[in-house]
N, C-alpha and C positions, 0 to 999 in steps of 0.2 A: 481798603478795597479800591481797585481802579476800574476803568471802563471795561477792560477785558474780563474781569471777574464777573461782572453782571451778565456779560454775554455767555460766559461759561455756565452760570446758573440756569439761564434760560434754555440753552441747548441740552444741558444735562436733565433738566426737568421734562423736556419734551421727549427725550429718548429713554430715560430711566435705565440707561446702560452705559457704563464707562467706555467700553470699546467703541460703540457706535458714536457716542458724543465726541470722543477724541478724534475719530476719523472726520467728523463734520467740522471740528475746530482746527484741523490740520496740525495736531500735536500728538505726541505719543501718549499712550495710556499712563505710563509711570509719571510723566510730566503733569498730566491732568490730576492724577491721584495726589501728587505732591502739592499742587496748587490748592486743591480742595482742603487738604490737611492744614495748609498755612492759613486759609480763610477761617477755618474752624478755630484755630489757635488765636488768631487775631480778634475774633468776635467772642471767644470764650463759650461757644455753644456748639452742639453737634448739628450739622446741617443735613446729613444723610446717614442712613444705616444700610449696610450691605445685607442682602438676602439672597436665597438660592436663585430667585428669578430676576435678579437685578438689584437696583437700589431703591430705597424708600426715603422720601423726604420727611423730616421731622416737622412739627408745627412751626418751629423757628425757620426751618428751611423753606417751608411753604410761604411764610411771610416775606422772606427775602426775595423769593421769585416774584411775588406780587409787586414788591418795590422795584425790581429790576425793570419791569415794563415802563414805569413812570420815569425812572432815572435815565434809561436809554432814550426814551422819547424826548425828555428835556435836553439831553446832551445833543441829540441830532437837531433839535430846534435851534439851540444856541449855535451849533456849527453852521447850519444853513444861514442863520441871521448874520453871522460874522462874514461869511463868504459874500452875501449880498451887500453888506455894508462897504466892502472893499470897492465896489463899483458904484456906490450910491452918489458920490460927489462928482464923478466924471461922467462922460458920455457913453462909456462902454456898456454894452448890453451883454452881461455875463452873470453866471451864478446858477442857483438851483430854483426852479419854478415848481411849486407843489400844486397839483391839480386834483380836484375831486370830480369824478365823472360818472354819470349814470352808465349802467351796464351796456345798453344799446349804443349809446354815443361812443363809448370806449371801443366797441368792436367795429362799428361801421363808419364813423366819422373821424375819430381822433387820430388814428395812424397817419392818414393823409395830411391832416392839419399840422401835426408835429413835423412831418417830413418837410412841408413847405416852410414852416417857421425855422426849423433847424438849418435849412438852406440859406436863410438870411442871417441867422444869428447862431453860428456854429459853436459858440462858447457857452451856450445855455444847456444845462442838464435838467432832467425832469424826474419828479417823483409823482407817480399817478396812483391814486386810490380809487377803486371802482366799487359800486354798490347800487342799491335802490336809490331813486331820486330823493326820497325823504331823508335817507341817511346822508347823502351828499349835501343836502341843505343844512344839516346839523354841522357837518365838517366845516363848511365855509362860515357859518354863523359863529362857531367857536374858534375860528381862525386857525384851525388845524391844517387848512390848505389856503393857498393864495386866491385861487379862482375855482369856481364850481360850475359844472355844466349839468343842468337839471331839466328833465322832461316833465312838463306839467306845471300848472300855475300855483306853485307853493307860496310864492310871494313872501319870503322872510323879511322881517322888518329891519331897517337900518342898513340895507345893502344897496349898492348900485346894481342895476340890471340892464341887460341888453337882449332884445329879442333876436335870437339867432335864426330860427326857422319855424315855419308852421306846416302842419301836415293834416290831411284828412284821416278819418278812421273808416275802414270799409268792412262791410259784410263780404266775405271772400269764399268762393266755392269753386269746385272743379267744373261743375255744370251750371248752366243758367238756372236761377231760382227766382221765385216770386216772394217778396218780403211778407206778403200776407200769410204764406205757408210756414214762415220761420219757426213758430212755436212747436210745430210738429216734425221739424227736421232735426237730425242729429247734429249737435254742436260740439266742436273741439274747444275746450276751455283751457286756459293757462294761467299761471300765477303772474300777474302784472303788478305794477305799483298801485298804491291806494287810489290815486286820483284817476288813473286810467280805468280802473275797475268801477269807480263811482260814476265816471262819465258814461260808460257802457250801460251800467245798471239803470241810470236815470233815463237814458234814451229808451231802454227796453220798457220801463214802467210807463213812459209816455205813449207807447205804441201798442202794448199788449197787456191783457188781463191775466194771462197764465204765465208761469215761469218757463224758462227755456228748457229744452230737452238736452241735457248734458250727457253725451254718450261716452266721451273720453276726456279725462283731465290729465294735463301734463304740467311740468314746472317751468318750461321755457317757451317763449313765443316762436323761436326757430323750430322747435319740435312740432308746435301747433301747425305752422305753415307746411311742414313736410307731410303731416297727417292729411291736411286739406288737399295738397297736391296729389295724394294717393286716393282721393275720393272717399275718405272715411267720414266726412261731414264738412260743415262750414265753420269758419272762424271769423271773429271780429278783430281785425288787425290794423294797426297804424300803417298808413300808406308807405311810409319810409321803409318799412320792412318788406314791401312788395316790389320795390324798385328792381329792375332787371329780372323779374320773375315772370315767365311766360306761361300761358295755359291756364290762367285763373280768371274767373268771372268776378267782377268787383262792383259793389254798389256803395257809394259814400253815404255815411250817416248824415242826416239833416235834422234840424230842429222843427218845431211846429210851423215856422215861417219859411220852411224850405231853404234855410241858410245852412251851409256845411258846418258840421261840428268839427272844430279844429283842436288839435293837440300841439302845444307850443314847446319849444326848447329854448331855455334861457341861459345866459351867462351871468353869474353873480360874483361880486367882489366887494371888498371894503374900500371906500374912497381913499382912506389913508394909505392903503397898500400901493397906490400909484406913485408914492414917493420913491419906490424902488424901480430902477430903470427896466429891469427884466419884466416886472409886472406891467408897467406902463406900455412897454413895447408889445407885449403879448395881447393886451386888451385892445390896443390900436389895430393890431394885426387881425384879430377876430372881428372887430367892427367893420374893417375893410372887406374881409372875406365873407361876412354875413350874407350879403346880397346873393353871391354866387351859390351858397349853400341852399338858400331859399329857392332860388331859381331851379336848381336841380330837383327839388322836391315837389314842384308844381307842374 
């Protein structure tokens, strides 16, 4: 079996239909059927069975699909490594840079950053994986990506880090409100990462003895902001999310000493990855850019 065979198995498993899989693989259905038959003969097992509603994977077929993920991931890792090796000994900045990026940073900051970097280094390509900050931290720790952008102080061990920006967290509402009244006012709550939720919960516990009145729960902070803009309640939102948003009343959270409660965004990477020109160039670029990002947020 070759690389293409593993791709075929993955697509076929996701579609459970020969016609749809063939279309996605840009081959004819007879060619796909023939290749599947050859794989079964080569391995001496039945991979799929045909049924009236499509195809069904046998236990052996299910096992091969699970193997396909690992094999394709390893192949891509080797391919990326070899491409970066080609430029390792010289001064050229080229190759593939793999980034793990928190959802917010990917949507609001990363496109502009990549545009600027690509302008300086046009021969660099990117692979970007987005997710919650805790998941991005795992990606960089496991070396599945070269560089990670994480919101919150997760502080994984053994990694180099650079503080990219700091932002306040604000009680945000359509109309002016008094923090004393907050427990009795409707709140729009949203699914944030663990550290942000902990930060907000700790602030609340230090200031109130009763739980918040959650009137609406949503899964995205963007949705929360839109609900607040429509006067449906208040939200507790990082200030970076409120940039260029007019018509909202904001009160920054502070600790017991009246110091602002800050939410930080970090860049993480392994020190040894700086051996690659493309990683070294990007880290230096971000460190130079860091001040301007922080300035915009304050």
